[in-house]
N, C-alpha and C positions, 0 to 999 in steps of 0.2 A: 363370372369369368368364362369366357367363350372358349369352346372346344375346337379342336382341330385334328381331323384324322386323314391319313393319306393311305390309299391301297392302289397297288400297281401289280400287273400281271404281265408276263411275257411268254410267248409260244416261240421257241427258238428252233427245234428240230423240225417241227411241222406246223403249218397254220391250222387254226380250227376249221372244221367243215362247216357247212350252213346249218346242220342240226345242232352241233355243238354252239354255234354262235346264237341261235334261238334260245337254248338254255340259259347261256350267259346273259342274254339281254333281258330275260324274264326276271332277273334278280336286281336289275337297277334301271330306272328310266332317265338317270342323269349322267351316267357313265359315258367316257368316251370309249368306244369299243370297235375293234377291227380284228380281222382274223388273226393278228399276232400280237395285240396289245389291249389291255384293259386299264383305264385309269379313272379314279374318282376320288373327291375330296368331300369331307363331311365337316360341317361348322356346327351341326347339331344331328342327333341321332346317330345310327350305326348301319354299316352295310349288313343286309339280311341274309348274305350267302355264307356258306361255309368255306372259309378261305383255304382251310387244309385239303378239303375234298376237290376244290377246284384246281389245286396244284397235282394232286394225285391222279385226277382224271384228264385235265386239259393242257396246263401249262407247265413251262419249264422253270419259271421263277416267279417269286412274289415278294414284293416290298410293302411293308407297313410300318408307320410311325405316327405317333401322336404326340401332341405338344406338352403333355404331362410326362413325357420322357420314355414311355413304351416303345420298343422297336423290334421289328422282326424282318428276317430274311430267309426265304425258302428255297432251295434249289433242289431240282430233280434231275438226276443223271442216271443213265442206263446202269444197271447193277453189274454189266459186264466190265465197265471202265472204272467203276469205283464201287466195290463190293462193301455192304453195309458192315460186315466184320471189321474190315480195314478203317473205315470212318469212326466206328464206335469206340476205338481206343482213344479218341480225343474228346469224347462226349462227356460233359458234366451238365447236371439239370440247370445250373445258373446260365449256361449260354449255348449250349448245343444238344439237339436230340436228333437221333438217326433211326430210321425205320425204312422198311421195304414195303413196296406196293406194285403187283403187276409187272414184274420185272425191272422196277426203278428202285434207286436207292435215294431217299429224300433226306435233306439236311436242313434242320431248322435252327438257324442262329437266331438268337433272341436275347433281349434284356427287358426285364419287366421292372420299371421304375415307378409304378403307381404309389407304392408306400413310401413317402418322404421324398419322392422325386420332385424336382422343380420344373415348373413349367416353362416350356422353351418356345418362344415365338420367332426366334430367328433362324434355327437351324432347318434345312431342307435337304431331302435326299432324292435321288432318281435311280432307277434300276440301270440306267445306262452306265453310272459309275461303278457299278458293282457286278453287272452280269458277266464281265470278263473272267471272274472267279470260276464260273462254270466250266470254261474251256481250259483254264488252268488245272482244275481238279481233275477233268477227264484225262488231261495229259501227264497225270501222275504228280502234279505239284501239290503237296500236301500241306504247304504253309497256311492257307486259310483255316484248315482244320486245328492247326496248332495255335493260330491266333484266338480261336473261339476258346480253347483250353485256358489261354492266358487271361482272356476276358473274365471267365470264372474265378480265377485267382485274384484278379483285380476286385472282384465282388467280395471274395473272402477276406482280403486285407481290409477292405473298408468295413466289414462286418466284426472283424477282431473278435471271434467267438470260439472256435474250436482248435486250438493249436494242435491237439493230438492228431486231429483229422488232416492238419496240413503236413504233419510227419509222415503219416501213413500213406498219403497220396504222391504216387510217383509219376513223373512226366511221361507222356506217351514219346514214341520215337521222334528225335528232334530233326526236323526237315533242314536240308541245306538252304543258304541263301537268306535267312532271317534278318541279317544285317543290309540287305539290299531288296527291300520288298518292291513288288510291282505296284503300279498305280491303283488297280482294284484292290490290292491287299492293303496298301495304305488307307483307302476308302473304308475297308472292313474294319481295320484297326480303330479307325475314328467312329465308326457306326457302333462298334461293341464297347468302345471307351476302354481300350486297352492301355493300361499304364505304360507310358513311354520308357520309365526306368526299368520296369519289370521286362518289357520287350528287349531292352539293351542287355539286361543280365541274362536272359535266356539265349541271346544271339552269341553269348560267349562259347557255347557248345555247338554252334551251327558253322560248318564249313561253308565254302563258296558254292554257289548253285553250280551242279555240274553241267547243266544244259540251260544257261539263261536265255540263249537264242540259238537253238540246235545248229551247229556247224554243217554247212551244206554237204561237204565232202563226207564227213563222218557219218552224217544222217543217210546219206545215199548209200555208203557201204554197208550201214546197218540194215537199211531196207533190202538190199541186194542178198543179204545173208538169210533172209527169213524164208522158211519153207514155202515152196510156190503155192501149196494148196490153202496155207494161211492167208496169202495175198489174194489169190482168187476168190475165197470166201468173203474178204472184207469188201473187195469190188463188187461182187455179186449182190451183196446186201445193200451196199450203197445204191447201186443202180436200181434195185427193186423198191428201195425206200423202206425196207424192213429194219433197217438199222442206221444210228447216226452216221455222219461221214467218217471215213477211216482215219482221218488225220490225227484227232486227240489219241486214239488208241494206239497208232503207230508212235506217236511222241511218248506216250505213257511206256510202252515197251523200251523205246529208246533210253528214256530217263531211268528206267529200272536196271537197264544193262550197265549203266554208269555209276549207279549208287553202290557205295561199299558201306559195310557194317561201320557204325559209329565206333570210334576208338575212345570215347569217354563214356562212363557210366551214367545212367540216368539220374536225375537229381530229384529229390522230394520237392513238394510245394513249399515246405517250410524253408529249405536252402534257397529256393528261387526267391522267395519273399524277403528273406534276410539279404540276400545279394542286391535286390532291388532297392531295399532301404539304404545299404551302404552306398550304392551308386546315386541314389537320390540326395544323401547326404553330402557326398563329395561334389557332386554336380552343384549343389546349392552354395556350397563353399566356394568353388571355383568361380561362379556367376557373380557372387558377392564380391569376391576379390577383384574380378575383372571390372565391377561396377566401381568399387573404390578406386581403383587404378585410372579408369575413365574419368571419374570425377577429379581426381588429383590432376590428370593431365589437362582438363577443361580448366580447372582453376589455375594452373602454372600458364596456359596459353592466354587466359584473361588477365593475369597480372602483367604478363610480358607485354600485352596489347595496351594495356592502362600506362606502363611505363613509358612506352613508345609515345603514346598520347601526351603524356606530361613532358616529355622531352621536345616534343614539337611545339607546345605551348610555351615552355621556357626560353624558347629562341627569341620570343618577342613578348615580353610580359605586359609591356605598355599596350600593346594592341590587344591583348587578352583582357585588360581592365577597362579599355574603351568599349570592347565587345560587352561586358557586363552592363555598362552604363546604357548602351544603345538598346539591349534587350529590355531593361528596365523601362526605358522611354516608350516602349510599345503598349504597356499597360494591359497585356494579355496573360492570362493564367498560364498558358504554355511557354510563353518567353520568360515570365518569372521562373518557371521551373528550369528552363535551360540556363538562365542567369546564376540561379542557385547552384546548379551542378557545376557550372564554370567556376564559381567561387570557392566550391569545395576543392576543386583541382588546384586553384591558385594557392589555397592554404597550404596543401601538400607540397607544392613547388616551393613556397617560402619556408616551409619547415625543413626540406631537404637542404636549402642554402643556408639555414641558420638565421632567416631574416623574418621570422614570425611575427615579430614586433611591427614590422612595416605592414604585413597583411592586415594586422588588427586595427592599425591607424586608418588605413584606407577603406576597411570594412566599416569602421565607426563612422567615417565621413559619409559612406553611402547610406548607412542607417539613419543618421541625422537628416541627410538631404531628402530622404523618402519616407519620414516617419508618418506622413499622411496616408500612406498606402497599406491599410492593415492586412490585406492579402500578402503582400510582400513580406511584411514584418513577421507574419506567422511563419513563413517559409525561412526567413533568417533565423527565428527561434528553433526551428526544427533541425538546423544543421549547426547550432550553436555559435552563430555570429554574435560577438560581444554587444552588450546592450549598455552604452556608456550612461 
């Protein structure tokens, strides 16, 4: 069984300089490398570089996945916009690790499916679908972190081992907007295999996003209210290139100014898993009921169409009988099939009229007249045409 591994790195805040590029190029002769991007695929062997060190030193994002199921997304953000302490509240070893290095907070979203995981030759990912998470996190949107926490619970539910731990584990602060994820957040939920029913259950305690797309007037008023020294410091740092662009930090402050303390108590992992189970059961029941109703409606429509078809045939029975004879005269299998189908319809019409004996008489005549056609006789036998 062939292997497949995909490695991608992106430099977002600033491109790699010539010295850094030389260091990266020394790690791979086959990779596609530019000052902002590194991509390589392996069908055998492994990347010989230290992926974690590369993100810590050079890149702002790293994506890895293998066709045996393992997957990893690492994001690097300035600690000033996302302190590690804040992110660590959402960390569980099954799905998210958080650490700091050289003034940055690093987030390692991962799933390890090597044990018992199914090989996947169809799924593919690119950082372009996930890199938006970095800007969202920098702007104070913590939904990606909560999704990682839910991913760990999804792993726990599949493991079904330590119910006491489920009861002890309490959910971290619930961000708003879980019922209306952004595109990158939906991609992350898919990447981490978050159970949709668990996400729905979790969203019950999540209010609407207070800043889905910051209102221009409200944001302008907020910016105007900031101390002048804060704005000057952000602009100077941006001009000198000593800090990321000030937009995400401003949005993070704006979002924080709109956020209110949650009105509901935090739930345990056990409560969430139970809620997900009940939601899954109810959803399955509704889907099965909808399927049965759809099947019944299709059956009613088919029955109605068949009745209308019989009504049309009944307007000129003699023509229908002549059509049967003409079809048989063509001596082709498909024509025999059509003739037998028409005979079945004629029997039903005669039965409705109470003239079934007439049908049997005329069918007997057909059988006698074409007894030398074994393929036709087999079809007659299959629909129960009398054999005199």
